[in-house]
C-alpha positions in Angstrom: 72.5 153.1 -45.4 75.0 155.9 -44.9 74.8 157.4 -41.4 74.2 160.9 -42.9 70.9 159.6 -44.4 69.4 158.3 -41.1 66.2 160.1 -40.2 65.8 161.8 -43.6 62.4 161.3 -45.2 62.2 160.8 -49.0 58.5 161.2 -49.2 58.4 164.6 -51.1 56.6 166.2 -48.2 59.1 168.8 -46.9 57.8 172.3 -47.4 60.3 174.9 -46.3 59.5 178.1 -44.4 60.8 180.7 -46.9 60.4 183.6 -44.5 62.4 181.8 -41.8 65.2 181.0 -44.3 65.4 184.7 -45.4 65.5 186.0 -41.9 68.7 184.1 -40.9 70.6 187.4 -41.2 73.4 186.6 -38.8 74.0 183.2 -40.3 74.1 184.6 -43.8 76.6 187.3 -42.8 78.9 184.7 -41.0 78.5 182.3 -43.9 79.6 185.0 -46.4 82.6 186.0 -44.4 83.6 182.4 -43.9 83.2 181.8 -47.7 85.4 184.8 -48.6 88.2 183.9 -46.1 88.3 180.2 -46.9 88.0 180.5 -50.6 90.8 183.1 -50.8 93.1 181.0 -48.6 92.2 177.9 -50.6 93.2 179.6 -53.9 96.5 180.7 -52.5 97.4 177.5 -50.6 96.2 175.2 -53.4 97.9 177.2 -56.2 100.6 174.5 -56.8 97.8 171.9 -57.2 95.8 174.1 -59.5 98.9 174.6 -61.7 99.7 170.9 -61.7 96.2 169.9 -62.7 96.1 172.6 -65.4 99.4 171.2 -66.8 98.1 167.6 -66.8 94.9 168.6 -68.7 96.9 170.6 -71.3 99.4 167.7 -71.7 96.6 165.2 -72.4 94.8 167.3 -75.0 97.2 169.9 -76.5 94.6 172.0 -78.2 92.0 171.8 -75.5 91.0 174.4 -72.9 91.9 173.9 -69.2 88.9 175.6 -67.6 85.3 174.6 -68.5 82.8 177.4 -68.2 79.1 176.6 -68.1 75.9 178.5 -67.3 74.2 177.3 -64.1 71.1 178.4 -62.1 71.7 179.9 -58.6 69.6 181.5 -55.8 66.1 182.6 -56.8 66.7 181.3 -60.4 69.4 183.7 -61.3 72.0 182.3 -63.7 75.8 182.6 -63.6 78.9 181.0 -65.1 80.4 178.2 -63.1 84.1 177.3 -63.5 85.6 173.8 -63.4 88.7 172.0 -64.6 87.7 170.4 -67.9 87.3 166.7 -67.3 85.6 165.8 -70.7 86.5 165.9 -74.3 86.1 169.3 -76.0 82.8 168.4 -77.9 81.2 166.9 -74.8 78.1 169.1 -74.9 77.4 168.1 -78.5 77.6 164.4 -77.7 75.2 164.7 -74.7 72.1 164.4 -76.8 73.0 161.0 -78.1 73.8 159.7 -74.6 70.6 161.0 -72.8 68.9 157.6 -73.4 71.6 156.0 -71.3 70.9 158.2 -68.3 71.3 156.2 -65.1 69.2 158.4 -62.8 65.5 159.5 -62.8 64.4 163.1 -62.9 66.0 166.3 -63.9 69.7 165.2 -63.8 72.1 163.3 -66.0 74.5 160.7 -64.7 76.4 158.0 -66.6 78.9 155.8 -64.7 81.1 155.1 -67.7 80.6 158.3 -69.6 82.7 158.0 -72.8 83.2 161.8 -72.9 85.4 161.8 -69.7 89.1 162.0 -70.4 91.7 159.9 -68.6 92.9 162.7 -66.4 89.2 163.7 -66.0 88.4 160.3 -64.4 91.0 161.1 -61.7 89.8 164.6 -61.2 86.2 163.5 -60.7 87.1 160.7 -58.3 89.0 163.2 -56.1 86.7 166.2 -56.8 89.7 168.2 -58.0 87.8 169.3 -61.0 85.7 171.4 -58.7 88.6 173.5 -57.3 88.1 176.5 -59.7 84.7 177.0 -58.1 86.6 178.6 -55.2 86.6 181.6 -57.5 82.9 181.4 -57.8 82.7 181.4 -54.0 85.0 184.4 -53.8 82.8 186.3 -56.3 79.6 185.4 -54.3 78.0 183.3 -57.1 78.3 180.3 -54.9 79.0 179.3 -51.3 81.3 176.6 -50.0 78.3 174.7 -48.8 74.9 174.5 -50.4 72.8 172.6 -53.0 74.7 172.0 -56.3 73.7 174.6 -59.0 71.6 172.9 -61.7 71.7 173.4 -65.5 69.0 175.7 -67.0 67.5 172.8 -68.9 67.2 170.8 -65.7 65.3 173.6 -64.0 62.7 173.7 -66.7 61.8 170.1 -65.6 61.6 171.1 -61.9 58.3 170.9 -60.0 57.4 173.7 -57.6 58.6 171.3 -54.9 62.0 170.8 -56.5 62.4 174.6 -56.9 62.7 175.0 -53.1 66.4 174.0 -53.5 66.9 177.3 -55.3 66.0 179.3 -52.2 69.6 179.6 -51.1 73.0 180.3 -52.7 74.3 177.1 -54.3 77.4 175.4 -53.0 80.6 173.5 -54.0 79.7 170.8 -51.6 76.7 169.8 -49.4 74.9 167.0 -47.6 74.3 165.1 -50.9 77.9 165.2 -51.9 79.3 163.9 -48.6 76.6 161.3 -47.8 75.1 159.8 -50.9 76.2 161.4 -54.2 75.9 158.6 -56.8 74.0 156.2 -54.5 70.6 158.1 -54.9 68.5 159.6 -57.7 67.3 163.1 -58.4 64.4 163.1 -56.0 66.5 161.8 -53.1 69.1 164.5 -53.9 66.3 167.1 -53.6 65.3 165.8 -50.2 68.9 165.9 -49.0 69.2 169.5 -50.2 66.0 170.5 -48.4 67.2 168.7 -45.3 70.4 170.8 -45.4 68.6 174.1 -46.0 66.4 173.4 -42.9 69.3 172.5 -40.7 71.8 175.0 -42.0 74.0 176.7 -39.5 77.7 177.7 -39.5 78.8 174.7 -37.4 76.9 172.3 -39.7 78.6 174.0 -42.7 82.1 173.5 -41.2 81.3 169.8 -40.5 80.3 169.3 -44.2 83.5 171.1 -45.3 85.7 168.8 -43.2 83.9 165.8 -44.6 84.5 167.0 -48.1 88.2 167.4 -47.5 88.2 163.8 -46.2 86.4 162.6 -49.3 88.9 164.4 -51.5 91.7 162.3 -49.8 89.6 159.1 -49.7 87.2 159.3 -52.6 83.6 158.1 -52.1 83.0 156.7 -55.6 82.3 160.0 -57.5 82.2 159.8 -61.3 
């Protein structure tokens, strides 16, 4: 078992103290400042990478779009548009229905290891998490944070239990405990437990630790797909 999973209970018994989470005013203020500074710096420093990825996507599918925009659910159930580099064919959403029966995880989440909708450049982007880089703009806007639970799709949230909805108590993030420790090794319910574990333990130093681990994973991929 991954070291980051040690001591985490997967028994669906973690009830968060909502008032305690809301009252972390200093942490939330520092987190927002950190998000703004790091996301702005990231967009500037990584601009050559962003341009190179955009060119590769455009070169593979001439008539296709570079950025994929999708509605996601954020803090307290509020929806927003998330931005990603397109890693799938243009009609991927239409093909999803016929692939749902092949879903490899339980619960309100879809994962397929050899998803036929993923393009050749998309496979590389997903392994290195480069497809997530446009979300730095979401962070700068305040829709997302650098660290937090991944924002789910609206149709996934309709399947959430009240227990699962606890992961919507905070601003969603580009990376988090699930992404750096388990990702494709666990199912939906285990992902929820990892998110709740993060929300309970969240502090600025823990966030920075997860950001550094994410950078390492982008250099040495952990099997993302």
